[in-house]
C-alpha positions in Angstrom: 32.9 -134.1 13.3 34.6 -131.2 15.0 38.1 -130.5 13.9 40.8 -131.6 16.4 43.1 -128.8 15.5 42.3 -125.3 14.3 44.0 -123.8 11.3 45.9 -121.4 13.6 47.3 -124.3 15.7 48.4 -126.1 12.6 50.2 -123.0 11.4 51.9 -122.5 14.8 53.1 -126.0 14.9 54.5 -125.8 11.4 56.3 -122.5 12.1 57.7 -123.9 15.3 59.1 -127.0 13.5 60.6 -124.7 10.8 62.2 -122.6 13.5 63.6 -125.6 15.4 64.9 -127.1 12.2 66.4 -123.8 11.3 68.1 -123.5 14.7 69.5 -127.0 14.5 70.7 -126.3 10.9 72.1 -122.9 11.8 73.8 -124.4 14.9 75.4 -127.2 12.9 76.5 -124.6 10.3 78.0 -122.4 13.0 79.6 -125.4 14.7 81.4 -126.4 11.5 82.5 -122.9 10.9 83.8 -122.3 14.4 84.9 -125.9 15.2 82.6 -125.8 18.3 79.7 -128.1 19.3 76.2 -127.1 18.2 74.4 -124.7 20.5 71.8 -127.2 21.5 74.5 -129.8 22.2 76.5 -127.3 24.2 73.4 -126.4 26.2 72.7 -130.0 26.9 76.3 -130.7 27.8 76.4 -127.6 30.1 73.1 -128.7 31.7 74.4 -132.3 32.2 77.7 -131.0 33.6 75.9 -128.7 36.1 73.7 -131.5 37.2 76.8 -133.8 37.5 78.6 -131.2 39.7 75.6 -130.8 41.9 75.3 -134.5 42.4 79.1 -135.1 42.8 79.5 -132.7 45.7 77.3 -134.7 48.2 78.3 -138.0 46.6 82.0 -137.1 47.1 81.4 -136.0 50.7 79.5 -139.1 51.5 82.3 -141.2 50.0 84.9 -139.4 52.0 82.9 -139.7 55.2 82.4 -143.5 54.5 86.1 -143.9 54.0 86.9 -141.9 57.2 84.5 -144.1 59.2 86.0 -147.2 57.7 89.5 -146.1 58.5 88.3 -145.2 62.0 86.8 -148.6 62.5 89.9 -150.3 61.2 92.1 -148.2 63.6 89.8 -149.1 66.5 90.0 -152.8 65.7 93.8 -152.6 65.4 94.0 -150.7 68.7 91.9 -153.3 70.4 94.1 -156.1 69.0 97.2 -154.3 70.1 95.8 -153.7 73.6 94.9 -157.4 73.8 98.5 -158.4 72.9 99.9 -156.0 75.4 97.6 -157.5 78.1 98.8 -161.0 77.1 102.4 -159.9 77.3 101.8 -158.4 80.8 100.1 -161.6 81.9 103.0 -163.7 80.5 105.5 -161.5 82.3 103.6 -161.9 85.6 103.4 -165.7 85.1 107.1 -165.9 84.3 108.1 -163.8 87.3 105.9 -166.0 89.6 107.4 -169.2 88.1 110.9 -167.8 88.6 110.2 -166.9 92.2 108.6 -170.3 92.9 111.6 -172.0 91.2 114.1 -170.1 93.3 112.0 -170.8 96.5 111.8 -174.6 95.7 115.6 -174.7 95.1 116.2 -173.2 98.5 113.7 -175.6 99.9 115.5 -178.6 98.5 118.8 -177.4 100.0 117.0 -176.9 103.3 115.5 -180.4 103.3 119.0 -181.8 102.7 120.2 -180.2 105.9 117.3 -181.4 108.1 118.7 -184.9 108.4 117.2 -185.4 111.9 113.7 -184.5 110.7 111.0 -185.8 108.5 109.8 -182.9 106.3 106.4 -181.9 104.9 106.4 -179.4 102.0 103.6 -176.9 101.8 102.5 -173.8 100.0 101.2 -170.5 101.4 97.5 -170.1 100.5 96.5 -167.1 102.6 98.2 -164.1 104.1 96.2 -161.1 105.2 97.7 -157.6 105.1 96.3 -156.9 108.6 98.3 -159.9 110.0 101.1 -159.9 107.5 103.8 -159.8 110.2 102.2 -162.3 112.5 100.8 -165.3 110.6 100.0 -167.0 107.3 98.0 -170.1 106.3 99.5 -173.2 104.5 97.8 -175.9 102.5 98.7 -178.9 104.8 97.1 -180.0 108.0 96.1 -183.1 110.0 95.8 -185.2 106.8 99.6 -184.6 106.3 100.5 -185.4 109.9 101.0 -181.8 111.1 100.6 -180.9 114.8 100.6 -177.7 116.7 104.0 -176.4 117.7 105.9 -177.9 114.8 108.6 -175.6 113.4 108.1 -174.2 109.9 111.1 -173.3 107.7 111.6 -171.4 104.4 114.6 -170.2 102.5 117.5 -171.5 104.7 116.0 -171.2 108.2 113.0 -171.1 110.5 110.2 -168.6 109.9 107.6 -169.7 112.5 105.7 -172.5 114.1 102.3 -174.2 113.6 99.8 -172.4 115.8 96.6 -174.1 114.6 95.9 -177.3 112.7 92.9 -178.0 110.6 92.1 -181.0 108.4 93.6 -179.7 105.2 95.3 -176.4 106.2 97.2 -174.9 109.1 98.0 -171.5 110.6 101.7 -170.5 111.1 102.7 -168.0 113.8 105.7 -166.2 112.3 108.9 -165.4 114.2 108.3 -161.7 113.3 105.2 -161.7 115.4 106.1 -159.4 118.4 102.6 -158.6 119.6 102.0 -158.6 123.3 100.1 -162.0 123.2 102.7 -163.6 120.9 104.7 -166.6 122.1 108.2 -165.1 121.5 110.9 -167.3 119.9 113.8 -168.2 122.1 117.1 -167.8 120.2 120.8 -168.0 120.9 123.8 -166.2 119.3 127.0 -168.2 118.8 129.5 -165.6 120.1 133.3 -165.9 120.2 133.4 -166.3 124.1 130.1 -168.0 124.6 126.5 -168.2 123.6 124.1 -165.3 124.2 120.5 -166.4 124.9 117.4 -164.2 124.5 114.2 -163.8 122.6 113.0 -162.0 119.5 111.6 -158.8 120.9 110.8 -156.8 117.8 110.9 -156.8 114.0 112.0 -154.0 111.5 109.8 -154.6 108.5 111.5 -152.0 106.3 114.9 -153.7 106.8 113.5 -157.2 107.2 115.4 -157.7 110.4 114.6 -159.4 113.6 115.6 -157.6 116.8 116.9 -159.2 120.0 116.6 -156.7 122.7 117.5 -156.3 126.4 120.8 -158.3 126.1 122.9 -157.7 129.2 125.5 -160.4 128.5 129.1 -159.2 128.3 130.0 -161.9 125.7 131.4 -160.3 122.6 128.9 -160.3 119.7 129.8 -159.1 116.2 128.2 -158.9 112.7 128.1 -162.3 111.0 127.7 -164.4 114.2 125.2 -167.3 113.6 121.8 -167.2 115.3 119.9 -170.4 116.1 116.9 -171.5 118.1 117.9 -172.2 121.7 115.3 -174.8 122.6 114.4 -173.0 125.8 110.7 -173.2 126.6 110.4 -176.6 125.1 108.3 -175.6 122.1 110.9 -175.3 119.3 113.8 -177.7 119.3 117.3 -176.2 119.5 119.8 -175.9 116.6 117.4 -174.6 113.9 119.1 -171.9 111.9 117.5 -168.4 112.3 120.0 -166.1 110.6 123.1 -163.9 111.1 123.8 -160.9 113.3 123.6 -157.7 111.1 124.6 -155.1 113.7 124.9 -154.5 117.4 123.9 -151.3 119.2 122.8 -149.9 122.6 119.1 -149.5 123.5 117.5 -146.1 124.0 118.7 -146.0 127.6 122.2 -147.2 126.9 121.9 -150.0 129.5 121.7 -153.1 127.3 122.5 -154.3 123.8 120.1 -154.4 120.9 121.0 -156.9 118.2 119.7 -156.7 114.7 119.4 -160.1 113.0 119.1 -160.7 109.3 116.8 -163.7 109.0 117.7 -166.6 106.7 114.4 -166.2 104.9 112.6 -163.1 103.4 109.8 -162.9 105.9 107.9 -160.5 103.5 107.8 -163.0 100.7 107.0 -166.6 101.8 105.5 -168.8 99.0 106.7 -172.3 99.9 107.6 -173.7 103.3 108.8 -176.9 105.0 107.4 -178.2 108.2 109.9 -180.1 110.3 108.7 -183.2 112.1 111.2 -184.6 114.5 112.1 -188.3 113.8 112.6 -188.8 117.5 109.1 -187.4 118.3 107.6 -189.4 115.5 108.8 -192.8 116.7 
């Protein structure tokens, strides 16, 4: 049987073991003398420390990146939550403002209904008002089913704002008193002056000042700011005595030949949310 190990190999192994044992013994002897770890232990510790440092650098970087991403996600979620709350606050503010406006409008409407003792009243809400026809008409949510008819006066705030111009089954169009287009049926009004009434029609509307204009007035009767303006009943469409507003100012026209009277309407014609349609008790009988 062939030998597994030659004599030279055995001698080499024995010498290597003796050297290793000697190194370990010498290292221990030196460690005890110098109070330091043995060489082999120090070598192993240094090697392990180096490996740990190499591993710790990417590990630390990954950990910091993960923490940064986590913080970023938390911040994003908090930001979204805060935005949602801000949107809710804005919506609540709009709702509150709308409710306050409707409440104020309904209070005025109740006072108005109390003064219309000669009329049966039908309350309605504005459901449509186009920017292109803002000054001329709007649509309310009552119609034939509520007994409305064409020509009936429509009031808001404390006075008249228009008349029914078209009636459908469940809604109606209202021609506003501020409609001064060429094909409009102008409203006949009268001013209660000190030395007599002054009759005329609404000829224009100043949208910026929310004022009706009664032009081409040639009467010599004295008119001053604060005089009451009512419907005159002339023309037979709108009954007389419905409150329109008060005289705001009196001036001359561009030619200086006649008066131009600015009238502050009883209602804000730019903001009409609820209305009252007046049905004459006499006409209803």
